[in-house]
matplotlib code that plots the C-alpha trace (Angstrom):
import matplotlib.pyplot as plt

x = [48.1, 44.5, 44.4, 41.0, 42.2, 45.2, 42.8, 40.4, 43.2, 44.7, 48.1, 49.1, 49.2, 51.7, 53.8, 53.6, 54.7, 57.6, 58.6, 58.8, 61.8, 63.7, 66.7, 66.5, 64.1, 65.6, 64.4, 61.1, 60.3, 61.0, 59.0, 55.9, 56.3, 56.7, 54.5, 53.8, 55.9, 55.1, 58.8, 59.5, 63.3, 63.4, 61.2, 63.3, 66.5, 64.8, 63.8, 67.3, 68.8, 66.3, 67.1, 70.8, 70.2, 68.3, 71.4, 73.7, 71.5, 71.6, 75.5, 75.4, 76.4, 73.9, 74.5, 75.8, 73.3, 74.4, 74.6, 72.6, 70.6, 68.9, 71.4, 71.1, 69.5, 72.3, 74.9, 73.3, 73.2, 76.9, 77.7, 76.4, 78.3, 75.9, 77.4, 75.9, 75.3, 77.4, 74.3, 73.8, 77.5, 77.3, 74.5, 76.5, 79.6, 77.7, 76.3, 79.8, 81.1, 78.2, 79.3, 82.8, 81.1, 79.1, 82.2, 84.0, 80.8, 81.0, 84.5, 83.3, 80.4, 80.7, 81.7, 78.4, 76.4, 77.4, 74.2, 74.7, 78.4, 77.6, 74.9, 77.4, 80.3, 79.9, 80.0, 83.2, 84.7, 84.0, 84.7, 87.8, 85.7, 83.4, 86.4, 87.5, 84.1, 84.1, 87.5, 86.2, 82.7, 81.8, 78.6, 76.7, 77.3, 80.1, 83.0, 86.2, 89.3, 91.4, 89.3, 91.8, 94.8, 93.2, 90.1, 92.3, 94.2, 91.1, 89.5, 92.8, 92.6, 89.0, 90.0, 92.7, 90.4, 87.8, 90.4, 91.2, 87.5, 87.3, 90.4, 89.1, 85.8, 87.5, 89.6, 86.5, 84.6, 87.5, 87.0, 85.2, 83.7, 82.2, 80.8, 78.9, 76.8, 76.0, 72.6, 74.5, 78.2, 78.4, 78.7, 76.1, 75.7, 73.3, 73.5, 77.3, 78.1, 79.4, 77.5, 77.4, 74.1, 74.4, 71.8, 69.8, 70.6, 74.4, 74.4, 76.7, 79.5, 80.1, 81.1, 80.0, 77.1, 73.6, 72.2, 69.0, 67.0, 65.4, 61.7, 61.4, 63.7, 66.0, 68.9, 70.6, 72.9, 76.0, 78.9, 82.0, 83.9, 87.1, 85.2, 83.2, 86.4, 87.3, 83.8, 84.2, 87.4, 85.6, 82.8, 85.4, 87.0, 83.6, 83.0, 86.4, 85.6, 82.3, 84.1, 86.6, 83.8, 82.0, 85.3, 85.6, 82.0, 82.5, 85.6, 83.9, 80.8, 83.2, 84.6, 81.1, 80.3, 83.4, 82.0, 78.4, 77.9, 79.4, 77.7, 74.3, 74.9, 75.9, 72.9, 70.6, 72.2, 72.2, 68.5, 67.8, 70.0, 67.9, 64.8, 66.2, 67.3, 63.8, 62.3, 64.7, 64.0, 60.2, 60.7, 62.7, 60.4, 57.3, 58.9, 58.4, 59.8, 60.7, 57.9, 58.7, 57.6, 56.3, 54.6, 52.3, 49.5, 50.2, 49.2, 49.9, 50.0, 51.1, 50.3, 49.6, 48.8, 47.1, 50.0, 47.9, 46.0, 49.2, 50.6, 47.4, 47.3, 50.9, 50.0, 47.2, 47.6, 47.2, 48.8, 47.0, 48.1, 46.7, 45.1, 47.1, 45.3, 46.4, 45.1, 45.7, 44.6, 45.7, 46.7, 43.8, 41.3, 41.2, 38.0, 37.6, 34.1, 34.3, 31.1, 30.1, 28.5, 28.3, 30.6, 33.8, 36.0, 35.7, 36.7, 39.9, 40.7, 40.3, 42.3, 45.1, 45.5, 45.4, 47.9, 50.3, 50.3, 50.9, 53.7, 55.4, 55.2, 56.8, 59.8, 58.8, 59.0, 55.5, 53.9, 53.6, 55.4, 58.6, 57.8, 54.8, 54.3, 53.0, 52.5, 53.1, 49.7, 49.2, 46.1, 44.8, 41.2, 39.0, 35.4, 35.3, 32.7, 30.7, 27.6, 26.4, 25.7, 22.2, 22.6, 22.9, 20.6, 19.9, 22.6, 25.1, 24.1, 24.5, 27.9, 29.1, 27.7, 29.4, 32.7, 32.3, 31.6, 34.8, 36.7, 35.6, 36.8, 40.5, 40.6, 42.5, 44.3, 47.0, 44.6, 43.6, 40.0, 38.7, 34.9, 33.3, 29.7, 28.7, 25.0, 24.2, 22.2, 19.3, 16.7, 18.5, 17.1, 18.1, 21.4, 22.3, 21.5, 23.6, 26.3, 26.5, 26.7, 29.5, 31.4, 30.9, 32.3, 35.3, 35.9, 35.8, 38.3, 40.8, 41.7, 42.4, 39.5, 38.4, 34.7, 32.9, 29.2, 26.6, 24.0, 23.2, 22.6, 26.2, 27.6, 26.9, 28.6, 31.9, 30.2, 29.4, 32.7, 36.1, 37.9, 36.2, 36.4, 34.6, 36.1, 34.7, 35.6, 35.3, 32.8, 32.7, 29.1, 30.0, 31.6, 29.6, 32.7, 34.7, 37.9, 39.3, 40.6, 40.0, 39.1, 39.3, 37.0, 34.2, 31.3, 30.4, 27.0, 25.4, 24.7, 21.7, 19.6, 22.4, 23.1, 19.3, 19.2, 22.2, 20.5, 17.4, 14.9, 11.6, 11.9, 8.6, 9.9, 13.1, 11.3, 9.2, 12.3, 13.9, 10.8, 10.9, 14.6, 14.0, 11.5, 14.1, 16.9, 15.5, 19.0, 20.8, 21.9, 23.5, 25.2, 26.6, 28.0, 29.5, 31.0, 32.7, 34.2, 35.6, 37.0, 38.8, 40.1, 41.3, 43.2, 44.9, 45.8, 47.2, 49.3, 50.6, 51.5, 53.2, 55.2, 56.0, 57.2, 59.4, 60.9, 61.6, 63.2, 65.4, 66.4, 67.3, 69.4, 71.1, 71.8, 73.3, 75.5, 76.7, 77.4, 79.4, 81.3, 82.0, 83.3, 85.6, 87.0, 87.5, 89.2, 91.4, 92.4, 93.2, 95.3, 97.2, 97.9, 99.2, 101.6, 102.8, 103.7, 105.3, 108.2, 110.8, 109.4, 105.8, 103.9, 102.1, 100.4, 101.9, 99.2, 101.8, 102.4, 99.2, 101.3, 102.3, 105.8, 107.9, 109.1, 112.9, 113.3, 111.1, 112.0, 109.5, 111.0, 110.7, 107.4, 108.7, 109.2, 111.4, 109.6, 110.9, 108.6, 109.5, 113.2, 113.8, 113.5, 111.5, 111.2, 107.6, 105.7, 103.4, 100.4, 101.0, 101.2, 98.0, 97.3, 98.0]
y = [74.2, 73.1, 69.3, 69.4, 71.9, 69.7, 66.8, 68.8, 70.2, 66.6, 67.8, 64.2, 63.7, 66.5, 64.9, 61.6, 63.3, 64.8, 61.5, 59.9, 62.2, 61.2, 58.8, 57.1, 56.0, 58.9, 61.5, 59.8, 59.8, 63.5, 64.3, 62.5, 64.3, 67.8, 70.4, 74.1, 76.5, 80.1, 81.1, 83.5, 83.4, 79.6, 79.2, 81.7, 79.7, 76.4, 78.0, 79.4, 75.9, 74.4, 77.1, 76.4, 72.6, 73.4, 75.3, 72.4, 69.9, 72.1, 72.0, 68.2, 68.2, 65.7, 64.5, 60.9, 59.0, 55.5, 53.1, 55.3, 53.5, 54.6, 53.0, 55.6, 53.0, 50.5, 53.2, 53.9, 50.2, 49.8, 52.8, 51.0, 47.8, 45.7, 43.3, 43.9, 41.1, 40.9, 42.1, 45.1, 46.0, 45.8, 48.4, 50.6, 50.3, 51.4, 54.4, 55.3, 55.2, 57.5, 60.1, 60.1, 60.6, 63.5, 65.0, 65.0, 66.2, 69.3, 69.9, 69.9, 72.3, 75.6, 78.5, 80.4, 77.5, 78.8, 77.6, 73.9, 74.2, 75.5, 72.8, 70.0, 71.6, 69.5, 66.1, 64.1, 61.6, 58.3, 56.3, 54.7, 52.9, 51.8, 50.5, 48.5, 46.9, 46.2, 44.6, 42.2, 41.4, 40.6, 41.7, 38.6, 39.3, 36.6, 37.4, 37.1, 35.1, 38.3, 39.8, 38.3, 36.0, 33.6, 33.3, 32.6, 29.9, 28.2, 28.1, 26.7, 23.9, 23.3, 23.2, 20.7, 18.6, 18.6, 17.5, 14.6, 13.6, 13.7, 11.6, 9.0, 8.8, 8.2, 5.5, 3.8, 4.0, 2.4, -0.8, -3.3, -5.2, -2.0, -0.9, -4.2, -3.4, 0.3, 1.2, 3.5, 4.1, 7.7, 9.4, 12.0, 14.6, 14.5, 17.8, 18.4, 14.7, 12.7, 9.4, 6.2, 4.7, 1.2, -1.5, -2.3, -6.0, -5.2, -2.7, -4.6, -4.7, -0.9, 0.3, 3.9, 6.1, 5.9, 9.3, 8.5, 5.9, 6.1, 6.3, 2.7, 1.4, -0.3, 2.1, 3.3, 6.3, 5.6, 7.8, 5.5, 5.4, 6.7, 9.8, 10.2, 10.9, 13.6, 15.1, 15.4, 17.4, 19.4, 20.4, 21.7, 23.8, 25.1, 26.3, 27.9, 29.6, 30.9, 32.4, 34.1, 35.5, 36.9, 38.4, 40.2, 41.4, 42.8, 44.6, 46.1, 47.0, 48.8, 50.8, 51.7, 52.7, 54.9, 57.0, 56.7, 60.4, 61.9, 59.2, 60.0, 63.7, 63.1, 60.9, 63.7, 66.2, 63.8, 63.1, 66.8, 67.0, 64.2, 66.2, 69.4, 67.4, 65.9, 69.4, 70.6, 67.6, 68.2, 71.9, 71.2, 68.5, 70.7, 74.0, 75.7, 78.9, 80.1, 82.4, 85.9, 85.6, 88.4, 89.0, 91.8, 89.6, 90.2, 87.2, 87.4, 84.2, 84.5, 81.7, 79.4, 75.7, 73.1, 70.7, 67.6, 68.2, 68.8, 65.5, 63.7, 65.1, 64.0, 60.4, 60.2, 58.3, 61.7, 64.2, 67.5, 70.9, 72.6, 76.0, 78.5, 81.3, 84.7, 85.6, 88.5, 89.0, 91.5, 94.0, 96.5, 94.1, 91.3, 89.4, 87.8, 86.6, 84.2, 83.6, 81.7, 78.4, 75.6, 73.3, 72.9, 75.6, 77.8, 74.9, 74.4, 78.0, 77.6, 74.4, 75.8, 78.8, 76.8, 74.1, 76.7, 78.6, 75.4, 74.4, 77.8, 77.5, 74.0, 75.5, 74.2, 75.9, 76.6, 75.8, 79.4, 82.0, 83.9, 86.8, 85.3, 86.6, 84.5, 85.7, 83.7, 82.6, 81.6, 79.6, 78.3, 77.4, 75.8, 74.5, 72.8, 70.2, 68.8, 71.0, 69.5, 66.0, 64.6, 63.7, 67.3, 67.8, 69.7, 67.7, 68.8, 72.5, 72.1, 70.5, 73.5, 76.0, 74.2, 74.3, 78.0, 78.6, 76.7, 78.8, 82.1, 80.8, 80.8, 83.2, 86.4, 89.0, 86.4, 83.8, 82.6, 81.5, 79.4, 78.9, 76.9, 77.6, 80.0, 80.1, 76.9, 74.0, 76.2, 78.7, 81.0, 84.2, 83.1, 81.6, 85.0, 86.9, 84.5, 84.7, 88.5, 88.3, 85.8, 88.1, 91.0, 88.9, 87.9, 91.6, 92.6, 89.8, 91.3, 87.9, 87.2, 85.2, 83.6, 82.7, 81.0, 81.1, 80.8, 82.9, 86.0, 88.2, 87.8, 89.1, 92.7, 92.5, 93.8, 96.9, 98.1, 97.1, 98.6, 95.7, 93.2, 92.3, 90.1, 87.2, 85.0, 81.6, 81.6, 79.2, 77.9, 77.6, 75.5, 72.7, 73.5, 73.2, 75.7, 76.9, 77.4, 80.9, 83.4, 87.0, 89.4, 92.4, 90.5, 88.6, 85.3, 84.5, 81.2, 80.8, 78.6, 80.0, 79.7, 76.1, 75.3, 76.7, 74.6, 71.5, 72.2, 73.3, 74.5, 78.1, 79.3, 78.0, 79.9, 83.2, 82.9, 82.4, 85.5, 87.6, 86.3, 87.2, 90.7, 91.4, 90.6, 92.5, 96.0, 97.5, 95.3, 98.3, 100.1, 96.9, 96.3, 99.9, 99.5, 96.1, 97.8, 100.5, 97.9, 95.8, 98.9, 99.7, 96.1, 96.1, 99.4, 98.0, 94.8, 96.8, 99.0, 95.9, 94.3, 97.5, 97.7, 94.1, 94.6, 97.7, 95.9, 93.0, 95.3, 97.1, 93.9, 92.8, 96.2, 95.9, 92.4, 93.6, 96.6, 94.4, 92.0, 94.9, 96.3, 92.8, 92.7, 96.1, 95.2, 92.0, 93.7, 96.3, 93.7, 91.7, 94.9, 95.6, 92.1, 92.4, 95.8, 94.6, 91.3, 90.3, 87.6, 84.3, 85.2, 82.1, 82.8, 80.8, 80.9, 80.6, 79.3, 76.2, 76.1, 75.5, 77.5, 78.7, 80.9, 84.4, 84.6, 88.1, 91.0, 93.5, 96.3, 98.2, 95.2, 94.2, 90.7, 88.3, 85.3, 82.3, 79.0, 76.3, 72.6, 72.1, 75.4, 79.1, 81.0, 84.7, 85.5, 88.8, 90.2, 89.3, 85.6, 85.8, 85.3, 84.7, 81.2]
z = [113.4, 113.3, 112.8, 111.2, 108.6, 107.7, 107.2, 105.0, 102.9, 102.5, 103.7, 104.5, 100.7, 100.4, 103.1, 101.2, 98.0, 99.8, 101.4, 98.0, 97.1, 100.3, 99.8, 103.2, 106.0, 108.0, 105.5, 104.8, 108.6, 108.8, 105.7, 107.1, 110.4, 108.9, 110.6, 109.7, 111.9, 112.9, 113.4, 110.6, 111.1, 111.2, 108.1, 106.1, 107.2, 106.0, 102.7, 102.1, 102.6, 100.2, 97.6, 98.1, 97.6, 94.4, 93.2, 94.3, 92.4, 89.4, 89.6, 89.8, 93.5, 94.8, 98.4, 98.7, 100.8, 99.8, 102.7, 105.1, 107.8, 111.0, 113.4, 116.2, 118.5, 117.7, 118.4, 121.8, 122.6, 121.7, 123.9, 127.0, 126.2, 124.2, 121.7, 118.2, 115.7, 112.5, 110.4, 112.7, 112.6, 108.8, 108.8, 111.2, 109.0, 105.9, 107.9, 109.1, 105.5, 104.6, 107.2, 105.5, 102.1, 103.5, 105.1, 101.7, 100.0, 102.2, 101.0, 97.4, 97.8, 96.0, 98.3, 97.8, 99.3, 102.7, 104.5, 103.5, 104.4, 107.8, 108.3, 107.6, 109.5, 112.6, 110.8, 111.4, 109.0, 110.8, 107.7, 109.3, 111.8, 109.0, 107.1, 110.2, 110.3, 106.5, 106.9, 109.5, 108.1, 104.5, 102.7, 103.8, 107.5, 107.8, 110.1, 108.0, 109.0, 108.9, 111.8, 114.3, 114.3, 116.8, 114.6, 111.5, 113.5, 114.7, 111.2, 109.8, 112.3, 111.3, 107.7, 108.4, 110.4, 107.6, 105.2, 107.6, 107.7, 103.9, 103.6, 106.1, 104.2, 101.0, 102.6, 104.0, 100.7, 98.9, 101.0, 98.7, 101.7, 103.2, 99.8, 99.6, 102.7, 101.7, 100.2, 97.8, 97.5, 98.8, 102.1, 103.2, 106.0, 108.9, 110.8, 111.2, 111.0, 108.0, 107.9, 105.7, 104.4, 105.8, 105.1, 108.2, 108.3, 108.3, 111.1, 113.3, 110.7, 110.9, 114.4, 115.0, 116.0, 114.4, 113.6, 111.8, 109.9, 106.5, 106.2, 105.1, 107.8, 105.3, 105.6, 108.8, 108.6, 110.7, 111.6, 111.7, 115.0, 113.3, 112.1, 115.3, 117.2, 114.7, 114.9, 118.7, 118.1, 115.5, 117.9, 120.3, 117.6, 116.5, 120.0, 120.1, 116.7, 118.1, 121.1, 118.8, 116.6, 119.6, 120.8, 117.4, 117.5, 121.0, 119.9, 116.9, 119.0, 121.4, 118.5, 117.5, 121.1, 121.1, 118.2, 119.3, 120.1, 116.9, 114.8, 116.3, 115.8, 112.2, 111.5, 112.8, 110.5, 107.5, 108.1, 108.0, 104.8, 103.3, 104.0, 102.5, 99.5, 99.2, 99.3, 96.6, 94.3, 94.8, 94.0, 90.9, 89.7, 90.0, 89.0, 92.4, 93.8, 97.3, 98.6, 100.0, 103.6, 105.6, 109.0, 107.8, 106.5, 102.8, 100.6, 96.9, 94.9, 91.3, 88.9, 91.8, 91.1, 93.3, 94.3, 94.6, 91.4, 89.5, 90.8, 89.9, 86.4, 85.8, 86.6, 84.1, 80.8, 79.0, 81.3, 81.8, 83.1, 86.2, 85.4, 87.6, 89.6, 90.8, 94.2, 96.6, 100.2, 102.8, 100.1, 99.7, 101.3, 103.9, 102.8, 99.4, 98.6, 95.7, 93.8, 90.7, 89.6, 92.1, 90.2, 92.3, 90.9, 94.0, 96.3, 94.3, 94.9, 98.7, 98.8, 96.6, 98.9, 102.1, 100.9, 99.5, 102.8, 104.8, 102.4, 102.8, 106.6, 106.4, 104.7, 101.3, 98.0, 96.6, 93.2, 92.3, 90.3, 91.4, 93.8, 95.4, 98.9, 101.8, 105.4, 108.5, 109.9, 113.5, 112.5, 109.2, 109.7, 107.1, 106.7, 103.3, 102.5, 99.6, 99.6, 96.3, 97.5, 97.6, 101.2, 102.3, 105.2, 108.4, 110.2, 107.5, 108.0, 111.8, 111.5, 109.4, 111.8, 114.7, 112.8, 112.1, 115.8, 116.7, 114.1, 115.7, 119.1, 117.9, 114.9, 115.3, 113.1, 112.3, 111.0, 107.5, 107.4, 104.4, 104.3, 101.5, 100.3, 103.1, 103.8, 102.0, 103.4, 104.6, 103.3, 100.8, 102.5, 106.0, 104.7, 103.0, 106.3, 108.3, 105.7, 105.9, 109.7, 109.5, 107.0, 109.4, 112.3, 110.1, 109.3, 113.0, 113.8, 111.4, 109.9, 106.3, 104.9, 101.6, 101.5, 98.6, 98.0, 95.2, 97.0, 95.0, 98.0, 99.2, 95.9, 96.9, 100.3, 99.0, 97.6, 101.1, 102.7, 101.7, 103.4, 101.2, 97.6, 95.1, 93.1, 90.5, 89.1, 85.3, 83.8, 80.2, 79.1, 76.1, 78.0, 81.2, 83.2, 85.3, 83.7, 87.3, 86.5, 89.3, 88.5, 91.5, 91.4, 89.7, 91.1, 89.4, 88.0, 88.7, 84.9, 85.8, 82.9, 80.4, 81.5, 81.3, 77.8, 76.8, 78.2, 76.0, 78.7, 77.1, 75.7, 77.4, 80.7, 80.3, 79.4, 82.5, 84.6, 83.2, 84.0, 87.6, 87.7, 86.5, 89.2, 91.8, 90.2, 90.2, 90.6, 88.2, 86.1, 89.0, 90.1, 86.7, 86.5, 90.0, 88.9, 85.9, 88.1, 90.6, 87.7, 86.4, 89.8, 90.3, 87.0, 87.9, 91.3, 89.8, 87.3, 90.2, 92.3, 89.3, 88.7, 92.4, 92.5, 89.4, 90.9, 94.2, 92.3, 90.3, 93.5, 95.2, 92.2, 92.2, 96.0, 95.5, 92.6, 94.7, 97.7, 95.5, 94.0, 97.5, 98.6, 95.5, 96.2, 99.9, 98.9, 96.4, 99.0, 101.6, 99.0, 98.0, 101.7, 102.2, 99.2, 100.3, 103.8, 102.9, 105.1, 105.2, 106.6, 105.8, 104.6, 101.3, 98.5, 95.1, 92.3, 89.8, 91.8, 93.8, 96.9, 100.0, 100.5, 102.8, 101.8, 101.4, 99.9, 98.9, 96.1, 96.3, 93.3, 90.9, 92.6, 93.0, 95.9, 96.2, 97.8, 99.0, 97.6, 97.9, 97.3, 95.3, 95.6, 93.0, 92.1, 91.3, 90.7, 93.5, 91.3, 91.9, 95.7, 97.8, 101.5, 102.6]

ax = plt.figure().add_subplot(projection="3d")
ax.plot(x, y, z, "-o")
ax.set_aspect("equal")
plt.show()
């Protein structure tokens, strides 16, 4: 998809919104990397999974992502024999426990969520390895004594030795002669050594090792000789403890390496599940629907809302609602020329359409009404800029023309082209002539295109081309703001004179402007009548499409009900056949006990069967017997 278009439509912000609903770094990374696809089958499959997840969330079946980390690199390192640290193993252990939770989540999913069940089918319950790690390392990353017998034995020796050191210190401090030469009557610790604060002028009275001197030089910290011997032994035991800890870490790393492949696969699937869940949460939060996709170029957006504006309005101190639009393209016409006041309403229409099409092709539900149709576009190409700025110049006009030229290089009959303010930035007469030529070229290309303009000469283009239609963005004269409602079949007026009157421009000046306007609009009456006829035709077409959509929806519901009824009849027939052909030693499920048992005797006349369940034999009617 065209990178410049994605930037113009601010698609990165949609990615960021989606990433905010992800539960883990795995899902957030996928959300920020999401790209529009052109594979109709794959997109439909993604949308079906998102729809199923919306149903699951509605049933309170939210996936358990607690403890999920991206440990795929750690798993690969463990697989080649690298020893992982305790902190790394702790993360791996939490992720392994998450795979077990997801495995059990799949077991709990409702039967009709077949897509999600199939997606998670390959995940193994690796929670046992996670429990092994959790039993050896605590939440702070400390290897526990129970991790191995040898480690427990070494730490017991260290404990006993520390007790000896404490006892020896207490004995020394009870000596009144020694207490007289101490700066204060307590022992302290220097590094791993227990030392006594001896006055500098009595250094020779305490045999031992000097570890440090106070800042004033008046106190020397001495490790007594009797304790120094124990410290040497302690260092040896600490080294042995370190070796045992590493042995435990290597053993646990080996266990991780053994399950590296299924763990990596599970994390890939769970990452995708997190993305699907994020899409579903986004959809539920913003009241979105799955679009009906097609490859015939039919675009029909019903009550569509700009996703970024809706998010922005929600975050305001006084939340506002986005005005929805209805838009159609590829159904009766391929080109839509949107006219009206140069106040921003037309640009919102372009961006709403472009963003919704991109979202649909990313497998996202769209902020539009149920039954909205979106085609799969090979290219979405846009040229949208601020044509109202004071800095508009020849260079701006040149850049837009260059962009349009690059669009024509790649546009085809499977493209959506969005052009903002066609013909602006130059002389109106030349701009209108150039605009008509560009519209002709778009028509010849066969693409779907929405073009906005405020040039009056382009408003009549659709009257001479059956494959083009006019559209107008409604404008409120009182507030002098666009209402953002789009009316197809109408052409918009610039309302310059009405706005000027509202802003108290002199009355004589306005009269003169109206006289000039009348001289240029010799055929205004014919255009008005033609406009009325096209509006009537558009209303009739909208009603027909709505009726057609409703009929299609009812037919689809009927087909689903009929298919469900057919399945029920088939299941009932299969169950009846099973009960009719029951034989001794057949294994069946007895609904009364919710357990399986073995058939002992069949009485066809009484329509009963004797089944051995547990320690007893029970006679039950055929109605309580089901396939095992």
